[in-house]
Each structure stands twice: as structure tokens, then as C-alpha cells.
N, C-alpha and C positions, 0 to 999 in steps of 0.2 A: 504493500500500500504506500510505503514511503517513496518508492520509485515512481509510482503514479503521481503522488503529490509533488514530486520534484520535476515532473514533466519529462521523465526519461523513458516513457513507454509510448510506442506507436503501434497502430493496428492497420494492416493493409488487407482490404477485401478484394478478392478476385471476382469482379462483377462484369466480366466481358461476355458472359454467356447469354444467348437468346433463349426464349421460352418456346422454341419451335416444337419441341417434343410434347409440350403441354398444350399445344394447339392455340397459342397466343402470339400475337405480333409484338407484344410488349417485352422488354427485358425482364429476365427472371427476378431481378432484385426489386423491381417496382411493381410487380404483379399484385393486384389486390388480393388479400387473403380471405376476407370475409370474417375476420375475428371480431369478437363481441367487445365493443367499447374501445378497442385499440384505435388511437388516433381520433377519437370522437367523430368518426365518419369522414374525416378529412384525409388523413394519411394512414394507410394500412398496407404494409409491405414487409418483406424481409429486411430491407435496409432500414425501415423505421424501427423495427424491433432492435436491430443492432445499434442504432443511434441512441435508443433509450437505455440500453445496457451501458454504453459508454458514459452517458450522462450520470447514471446511477453510480457507477464506479468512481467517477470523479468526486461525487458528493461524499461517498463513503471514505475515500482516501483523504479527504480534507479533515475528517474527524481526528483530532489529535495531532494534526500537522498544519494547523492554521498559519503559523508563521512561515512555514515552508511554502505553502500555497500563495501567500501574499507576495513572496519573492519570485516564484516561478510561474504562477498562473494556474498550476495544477491541472493542466489539460492533457488529455490523450490525443495525440495527433492521429487523425484518421485519413488514410490514403485509400482512395477508391479507384481501382483500375477498370477502365471501360475498354471498348473497342470502337472502330470506326462506325459501326452500324447502330450502336446504342448509346453513344456518348452524349448526344443532345438530350435524350430522354432521361438518362441517369442524372445529368447535371440539373435539369429542371426539377426532378424529384428530390434531389438533395436540398435544393433551395426551399421546397415545400416542407421538408422534414425539419429544417432549421427554424422555420416559422412556427411549426407545431411544438417542437421540443425546447426551443430556445438554445439549442446547441449552436456554438459560434461558427460561422463560416470561415473565420480566420484559422481554425484548427483543422480544416478539411482541405485536402489536396486531391483534386480529381484529375486524372491523367489517362490518356488513351494508350493502349498497348502498342499502337502503331508508331508512337512518338520515338521509341527507342528499339533497337534490335532485340528480339527474343528475350533472353534471360537478363540482358543488361539493364532493362527498365528498372529493376529493383534497385540496383546499385546506383545508377546515375541519378534517378529522381530523388532517392532518399539521401544520398550523400550531399546533394545540392541543398537539401533542406535541413541537414543535421545541425549546421551552425545556428540556424534560426530556432530550432526546437530542442536542441540538446538531448536528443533521444539516444538511448543506449540499447533498449530492448525492443524488438519488432515482432509482433504476432501476425502471422499470415493465415488467412482462412478463405474458404469458398463461400460465396454469397448464398448458396442454396440450402445450407443447414440451418433449420429454424431454431434448433437448440444450441447453436454455437455460443460458447463463452468467448465473446469477442476479444476481451483483453483479460483473460482469466488470471486473477491475482494469485491463485495457488500455484499455477504453473510458473508464473514469473518468480514467485518467491522461491520455488524449488530450484529454478535456474540460478538465481542469485546465490542461494545456499551452496549449491554444487559447483559454482563458478563455471556453469555450462554455456557453451557457445551455441548449442543447438539442442532443442527438445522437440521430439516428435510425439504427438498425441495419438494414442491407439485405443481401440476397443477390442473386446474378445469376440471373435466370430463364432456363431453357433450354427451357421449354414455354410457348407463348403462352397456353394455356388452363389452366395451373396456377392453382388458386384462391388466389392470393396477390395482394393489392392492389399496384398499381404506385406508385412514387414518381417524380413528374415535376417538371420545372422550368418555372415560369411566370414569365418575366422574370428577376428576381433571387432569386426565392423558390422553395422546394420545397413541394409539396403531395402528398397521397396521393389517388390515383385508384382508386376501388373497381372490382372486377371487373365489377360490374353497370353501371358507367358507361363501360366500355370496349368500343366496337364491335369486331367480329371483324376487320375490315380493319385497324384501328389496332393491335390486339393482335398481328397477324401481320406487321406492317410491319417491314422490315429497316432497320438503321442504314446510311445512305449511306456513312459513313466506314469502317464495319466490317461488311460484308455478312453475315458469318457470325454476327453477333449481332442480337438484336431491338432495335428502336428503344426500346421501353419494357421495359427489362430489369432495372431495379432493383426488387426485390420487398420489400415491407414485411412483416417477420416479427413485428411487434407487440412490439418490444423497444426501449425508449427510455430515455435519460438526460436528466433535467432538473434544474435547480437550484431551490431554494426561491424565489429571486428571480423566476424564470420563473413559478412557480406563483402567486405573488402577483398577477401581471398576468393570468394565465390565468383566475383565479377571477372576474374582472370581465368576461370576454368573453361575448358572447351567441353561443353556438355553434348552428349549424344542425341541424335534424333530418334524418335520413336515413330514407327509407321502405324497409323490409326486408319483402319479400313472403314470407309463410309460407303453408302449405296452407290454413289456416283464416282468413286475413286479412292485414292489413298492420300491421307493428309499426314504431313510430317510435323511432329510436335516435340518441344523440349519441356522437361519438367524440373522444377526446383529440387525435387527430392534426389535427383542424380548428383546434386552437389554435396549430399550428405555422406556419400560412399567413403570418402577419405577423411571423414571427421569423426571425432568422439561424440557420438549421438546418445542422448539420454531418452528413454521412453517414458511417457506419462500415460498410465492406463486409467481410462475413465469408463463410466457406465454408459452403455448404449442408450438406455432409457432416459438418462438425464442429459446427454450431450450430443446425440447424433440422430437426426431425423431429416434426411435430405429431400428436397423437392426436385424430382427428375422426370416423373411420368404423369400421364393423364390419369384421372381417377379410375378409368376402365381397367387399368393394369392392376390396381389393387394394392400396390405397395410403392413406397417412395413417391407418393402423390400428395395432392393438396389435402385430401381427407385424412390420410395417415399423419401428415405433419400437424394438422390441427388437433387430432386426437392425442398426439404425443405431448402437446403443451399442457393439457390438464394435469396428468400425473406428475410431470416435472415441476410445475408451479405449485401443486399441492405439497410436494416434498419440501420446497423452499418455505412454504408457510408453516409446515409442521416444525421445521428446524428453528423457525422464529418463535416457537412455543405458542402458536396460534392453532386452535382446534380446527382442523379441516377434514371434511369427509373425503376419503381417498378416491371414492368413485365420482365425486362431483367434478364437473367440467369447469375448471377455474382458469380464466385468462386474465393475467395481471400484468 
């Protein structure tokens, strides 16, 4: 919390995705969710929820660190990555969010992926702003996870305690065919193994020591904490291209997790029920869809309320 109060924490959301698989022409991050009461009917989206989390963390971090906040401003710098097709819509939505939440536009940097080459956008944009915001810790996440802890204070605290340059958040997989990439250990290092790179036999293999669990059970939910020192080194790395097959051809992509291969990476295991519910499909698919995302909010928020010593019925649908 002190690091947040000192203004040394930044969060970058990868919001370049379109909602084409959801049957919408709107960007995924601005898609109306239909939540009850969120945004008072004005703003209702994944980006709105994330902005509210940032605002709440800032307020919590200020408690007990008032003098520090007076000096630093106590703001979490929020970087929003768009692409050429959704940049205008996302920027407009961010302005609406700031009007609703009173989050300051001064702490938000919206930039398009096309502005810099592939991986370098992280280093170039953030290094340029580092002098201004004095950030040390950067949390990266995908826009589509409705349960994302945008700037999770526990993971930041763990990184500070362990003097870690890189922390990768994982969940325990219970379905071998769940479309979540695996985190595996090769020698002394961790790396991410994509679903397309995992043979069925390997995905289904059980752990010899714990037969009730899968051998490859650590799932990458695309939520990372890195330091700016790590970014300096990562910007000079030559990352490989991955071939992604689409119906009309093959797309070449680079992924930030390939920069973790030669680093000392720490894993942070979290509960799927509390921290991972992505929006990827139409409701007809039945999972990773808008309905499943909204259903996951109730139990997660009820658990927060219970921890705050407030009586909450577990089965109640609570959207707070």
C-alpha cells in the first residue's frame, strides 16, 4: 500500500481486442455489461469496473500514508493500450469513465499498439513517462477478465518482499482442455506453454505425486507484475513469433511472456472463483461469456463483504 501511496505503481491494460466473437462492433472493454447499478446507467463496462478498482485502491492506500500522498499525489498511473480500429472508441469511453468516477485524466495514458513496434511499446511508452510518474512496479493484464485485480496490492507486496522483478499470476486448472495456457518449469526457469503447443496426452496426464491433479495444472491468466528494471532488459530481447491460425490465414504474434524465459519468475497462485472470469464468447457457447462473467461477480463480491465482517447470503447476487 505504501508503494501505491508513493505513486510507484502503474497498471497497463491490454485493450486492443475487438468484441467480434461476441457479435458486437464495439471494443470489448467498452461493451455494456448490463450490471445492476454499476455506473448509475451511464457507464457500464469492463474498463469502468477496472477504473473503480483503481480509485478504491488509491483511497485505501492513503489511509495511514496521508503525508506521503500529499507529496506524491498517491495515484496509480493507468496505461490503456488500444489498436488502430478501436482507439477512438476507447478514448471516448475513458473520458466518460473519468466523468463518472472522478478518476483524473492526468493519471491515464492511452496509446495505440501501432505507435511502436510489437513488444517495444511497453518499454518506450513507459520509460518516457517514468520520470513524470516515478513508477517502479507495473501490473499488466487483459481487459476481458471481469474479476481482474487491476493493481493487486498483495501481489505487489509479495514482489517487494521477495525483491522480485517478475511475478506471474496463475490459477489451478481443473479441465485439461480449458483454453488457458499452461505455465511449466524447464530446468530452473518457468515458461508459458500455449494450448496449441500442448498434445492431448500431455494435457490429460496426471501428476504422479498427486493423482487427483493434472501434471500441467498451472494456468496463465495473463496477469503479470514486472519492474521497470525488468522492462529495460526486456526491450532489448529478440522475442519469437508465434503462428496463430485464423479462418482466413495465419497471423504472427509476439507475447510478453516469452520475455520471462530467462528471468527468475515468481508464481502467484490465486482462486479461479475470485480472480478469473474472462469474456471471450457469445452466450450461446455457455462459458467465458457475458452471462458467466456476471454470475461470477456475485460470489466474488459476497466473499469481499463477508471478509469485511458484513453478513451476506452466499447465494445472493451482489454487484458492488
